[in-house]
C-alpha positions in Angstrom: -81.0 -27.3 8.0 -79.4 -30.7 7.7 -76.1 -29.0 7.2 -76.0 -27.4 10.7 -73.0 -28.5 12.7 -71.1 -29.6 9.5 -67.4 -28.8 9.6 -65.9 -27.0 6.7 -62.2 -27.6 6.4 -60.0 -25.2 4.5 -56.4 -24.3 3.9 -55.2 -20.7 4.1 -52.1 -18.8 3.2 -50.5 -15.6 4.5 -47.9 -13.5 2.8 -45.6 -11.5 5.1 -45.0 -8.0 3.7 -42.9 -6.2 6.4 -42.1 -6.2 10.0 -44.2 -3.7 11.9 -43.0 -4.2 15.5 -41.0 -6.6 17.7 -42.1 -7.0 21.3 -40.8 -9.1 24.1 -43.1 -12.0 23.4 -43.9 -11.8 19.6 -43.2 -10.0 16.4 -46.0 -8.3 14.4 -45.9 -8.2 10.6 -48.1 -6.5 8.0 -49.3 -9.4 5.9 -51.9 -10.4 3.3 -54.3 -13.2 3.8 -54.6 -15.0 0.4 -57.7 -16.9 -0.7 -59.2 -18.4 -3.9 -60.1 -16.4 -7.0 -57.5 -13.7 -6.3 -58.9 -12.9 -2.8 -56.6 -10.9 -0.6 -57.1 -9.1 2.8 -54.6 -6.9 4.6 -54.0 -8.1 8.1 -51.5 -8.0 10.9 -49.9 -11.3 11.8 -48.5 -11.8 15.3 -46.0 -14.6 15.5 -44.7 -15.8 19.0 -41.0 -16.0 19.4 -39.5 -19.5 19.3 -38.2 -19.3 22.9 -41.6 -18.5 24.3 -43.4 -21.1 22.1 -41.5 -23.8 24.1 -42.4 -22.4 27.5 -45.9 -23.6 28.5 -46.8 -20.5 30.6 -46.0 -18.0 27.8 -47.5 -20.1 25.0 -50.7 -20.4 27.0 -50.8 -16.6 27.3 -50.4 -16.3 23.6 -53.2 -18.8 22.9 -55.4 -17.2 25.6 -55.0 -13.8 23.9 -56.5 -15.1 20.7 -59.3 -17.1 22.5 -60.2 -14.3 24.8 -60.1 -11.4 22.2 -61.7 -13.3 19.3 -65.3 -12.5 20.5 -64.6 -9.0 21.8 -66.2 -7.4 18.8 -66.3 -3.7 19.5 -65.4 -0.6 17.5 -62.7 0.4 20.0 -61.0 -3.0 20.2 -58.5 -4.4 17.7 -60.2 -7.4 16.1 -58.8 -10.9 16.2 -59.5 -13.1 13.1 -57.7 -16.4 13.7 -55.3 -18.4 15.8 -53.1 -20.6 13.7 -50.4 -23.2 14.1 -47.8 -24.2 11.5 -45.6 -27.0 12.9 -44.2 -25.5 16.1 -45.1 -21.9 15.2 -48.2 -20.2 16.5 -49.6 -17.0 15.1 -52.6 -14.7 15.5 -54.2 -13.0 12.5 -55.7 -9.7 13.4 -57.0 -6.4 12.2 -54.2 -4.2 10.6 -54.3 -0.7 12.0 -53.2 2.1 9.7 -52.1 4.9 12.0 -50.0 5.5 15.0 -49.9 4.5 18.6 -50.9 6.9 21.4 -47.3 6.7 22.5 -46.3 8.2 19.2 -48.9 11.0 19.5 -47.7 11.9 23.0 -44.1 11.9 21.9 -44.8 14.0 18.9 -46.6 16.7 21.0 -43.6 16.7 23.5 -41.1 17.0 20.6 -43.0 20.0 19.2 -43.5 21.6 22.7 -47.2 21.7 21.9 -49.7 20.9 24.6 -52.5 18.6 23.7 -56.0 20.0 23.7 -57.7 18.7 26.9 -60.8 18.0 24.9 -58.9 15.9 22.4 -57.2 14.1 25.3 -60.6 13.5 26.9 -62.1 12.2 23.6 -59.2 9.7 23.1 -59.3 8.5 26.7 -63.1 8.1 26.6 -62.9 5.7 23.7 -60.3 3.6 25.4 -62.7 3.5 28.4 -65.5 2.3 26.1 -63.2 -0.6 25.1 -62.4 -1.4 28.7 -66.0 -1.2 29.8 -67.0 -3.7 27.1 -64.3 -6.1 28.2 -65.0 -5.8 31.9 -68.7 -6.6 31.4 -68.4 -9.1 28.6 -70.5 -12.2 28.8 -70.0 -15.4 26.7 -72.7 -17.0 24.6 -74.1 -18.9 27.6 -74.5 -15.6 29.5 -71.6 -16.2 31.8 -69.8 -13.0 32.8 -66.0 -13.3 32.1 -64.7 -10.4 34.2 -61.9 -9.7 31.6 -59.0 -7.5 32.9 -56.6 -6.1 30.3 -53.7 -5.6 32.8 -51.6 -3.8 30.2 -53.3 -0.5 29.5 -50.6 1.9 28.3 -50.0 4.4 25.4 -48.2 1.8 23.4 -51.3 -0.4 23.3 -53.7 2.3 22.3 -53.9 2.8 18.6 -55.2 5.7 16.5 -56.2 5.1 13.0 -55.6 7.7 10.3 -59.3 8.2 9.9 -59.6 9.1 13.6 -60.7 6.0 15.4 -59.3 4.8 18.7 -58.5 1.1 19.3 -57.3 -0.8 22.3 -55.1 -3.7 21.4 -52.7 -6.3 22.9 -54.8 -8.4 25.3 -51.7 -10.6 25.6 -51.7 -10.7 29.4 -55.4 -10.1 29.9 -57.2 -12.6 32.1 -60.7 -13.7 32.7 -62.1 -15.5 35.7 -62.4 -18.6 33.5 -58.7 -18.7 32.7 -55.6 -20.1 34.5 -53.3 -17.2 35.3 -49.5 -18.0 34.9 -48.7 -15.3 37.4 -50.7 -17.1 40.1 -48.4 -20.1 40.0 -45.1 -18.3 40.3 -43.9 -14.6 40.5 -44.3 -12.9 37.1 -44.6 -9.2 36.7 -47.4 -9.0 34.2 -47.5 -5.6 32.5 -45.5 -2.4 32.4 -44.6 -1.2 35.9 -45.1 2.5 35.2 -48.8 1.8 34.4 -49.6 -0.7 37.2 -52.0 -0.2 40.0 -50.8 -0.7 43.6 -52.4 -4.2 43.8 -51.0 -5.2 40.4 -47.4 -4.2 41.1 -47.6 -6.1 44.4 -48.6 -9.2 42.6 -52.1 -9.3 44.2 -55.4 -10.2 42.7 -56.6 -7.6 40.1 -60.0 -6.8 38.6 -61.4 -3.9 36.6 -60.3 -1.4 39.2 -56.7 -2.0 38.2 -57.4 -1.1 34.5 -59.0 2.1 35.6 -55.9 3.1 37.6 -53.8 2.5 34.5 -56.3 4.5 32.5 -55.8 7.4 34.9 -52.1 7.3 34.3 -52.7 7.4 30.6 -55.0 10.4 30.8 -52.5 12.2 33.0 -49.8 11.6 30.4 -52.0 12.9 27.6 -52.5 16.1 29.6 -49.1 16.6 31.1 -47.0 15.0 28.2 -44.9 13.3 30.8 -45.1 10.1 32.7 -46.7 10.1 36.1 -44.4 7.3 37.5 -40.8 7.2 36.5 -38.8 4.9 38.8 -37.1 2.1 36.9 -35.8 -0.1 39.7 -38.6 -2.5 40.8 -38.3 -1.7 44.6 -38.3 2.0 43.9 -41.3 1.7 41.5 -43.3 -0.2 44.2 -42.5 2.6 46.7 -43.6 5.2 44.2 -46.9 3.6 43.4 -47.8 1.9 46.7 -46.2 3.9 49.5 -45.8 7.5 48.3 -48.8 9.8 48.4 -50.8 10.1 45.2 -49.1 12.9 43.2 -50.8 16.2 43.2 -52.0 16.5 39.6 -52.2 20.4 39.7 -48.5 20.5 40.5 -47.8 19.1 37.0 -50.8 20.6 35.2 -51.5 23.9 37.0 -54.4 24.9 34.7 -56.2 21.6 34.7 -60.0 21.9 34.8 -61.5 20.9 38.2 -63.5 18.1 36.4 -60.5 16.5 35.0 -58.5 17.0 38.2 -61.3 15.3 40.3 -61.6 12.5 37.8 -57.8 11.8 37.9 -57.8 11.9 41.7 -60.5 9.3 41.8 -59.0 7.0 39.2 -55.6 7.2 40.8 -56.8 6.5 44.3 -54.8 3.8 46.1 -58.1 2.6 47.6 -59.5 0.6 44.7 -63.1 1.0 45.8 -62.8 4.8 45.3 -62.1 4.4 41.6 -64.9 4.9 39.1 -65.9 2.2 36.6 -64.5 2.5 33.1 -68.1 3.4 32.0 -68.3 6.3 34.5 -64.8 7.4 33.6 -65.7 7.6 30.0 -69.0 9.4 30.6 -67.4 12.1 32.7 -64.9 12.7 29.9 -67.7 12.9 27.2 -69.6 15.3 29.4 -66.5 17.5 29.8 -66.2 17.8 26.1 -69.9 18.6 25.6 -69.9 21.2 28.3 -66.9 22.9 26.8 -68.5 22.8 23.4 -65.7 20.7 22.0 -67.3 17.3 21.4 -64.8 14.8 20.0 -65.3 13.0 16.7 -63.2 10.8 14.4 -63.1 13.8 12.0 -61.5 16.0 14.6 -58.9 13.4 15.5 -58.2 12.6 11.8 -57.5 16.3 11.1 -55.2 16.5 14.2 -53.2 13.4 13.1 -52.9 14.9 9.6 -51.5 18.1 11.1 -49.0 16.3 13.4 -47.8 13.6 11.0 -47.8 15.2 7.6 -45.1 13.0 6.2 -46.6 9.6 7.2 -50.3 10.5 7.3 -52.1 8.1 4.9 -55.9 8.2 5.1 -57.7 5.1 3.9 -60.1 7.2 1.9 -59.7 10.3 -0.3 -61.7 13.3 1.0 -64.2 14.8 -1.4 -62.6 17.9 -3.0 -63.6 21.0 -1.0 -64.7 19.2 2.2 -61.3 18.8 3.9 -60.5 16.1 6.5 -62.2 17.4 9.6 -65.5 19.1 10.0 -67.4 19.6 6.8 -66.7 22.8 4.8 -69.3 25.5 5.0 -68.5 26.9 1.6 -68.6 25.2 -1.7 -65.6 25.1 -4.1 -67.3 27.8 -6.3 -67.6 30.2 -3.3 -71.4 29.7 -2.9 -72.8 28.5 0.4 -72.4 24.7 0.7 -75.3 22.4 1.1 -74.6 22.1 4.8 -74.7 25.8 5.3 -78.0 26.0 3.4 -79.5 23.2 5.5 -78.4 24.8 8.7 -79.6 28.3 7.6 -76.1 29.8 8.0 
């Protein structure tokens, strides 16, 4: 007990293996964390670009991402391990995701001319909603509610692991009520304009309602395989999102189920109070899957990814021979009924 509160100082090392992605603010590398006695751990290392490290507003965003995300420990959120500084370089060590982005999945379906199963789309979206609900309602260790808003929900920030899990990442421009927002001091368009709510694209105050609007855009894109908003010029984009009537979803997806149509209409409402919470959004999607007898699961998503990305698919585990990568096999390798079939009386 006398050791409580003692500081343990340590020195760590990271070995950069390859560049994974370069964004506007930072570059992400696959790396190894190296420790004593041959310890290594595969991680992702996010290093802020030099030009932003010297600008207080952007450096603060980078630091806040690590501080804000570090305690968001949830199965559908990319985990943050450490914020570090070496001389003038800042970096974030985080969970390395083996898989693809939701953007890559949508693009692959579009390239193949193959619609995505509405149940699969609903399952993926429901998991992102779980991540958002956790962030929106998160409280710190003192019990203080932080009201975290992601502000950058988009297909590129939703990650799918090869073993079928869905992770929301990049809280780089997220904000909490306890943080100073650089956008509040001078005009900064925070986020991707094609996934912004009316209040966000106008530079107004945003809360969880804004993330739900963005989630509606993502679900639409999963179902339609095309973006909902397309204007590139800022003024035109503002007119498209704020002024123009909410697009009629059935015009783009004629066979959409009424449940999904009604959910999208609510999420994409220009009146923020009409939008559902992230929790309700996710629950409707889960109920849709159950009612259509297509409940989602990591195994189903894993099998789908293996089918769509046969050249790059690399599962972290090797399936037991005869069981496959999705739902368990009902027949053993010798042709006799499998244990599962015997238990279920099939």
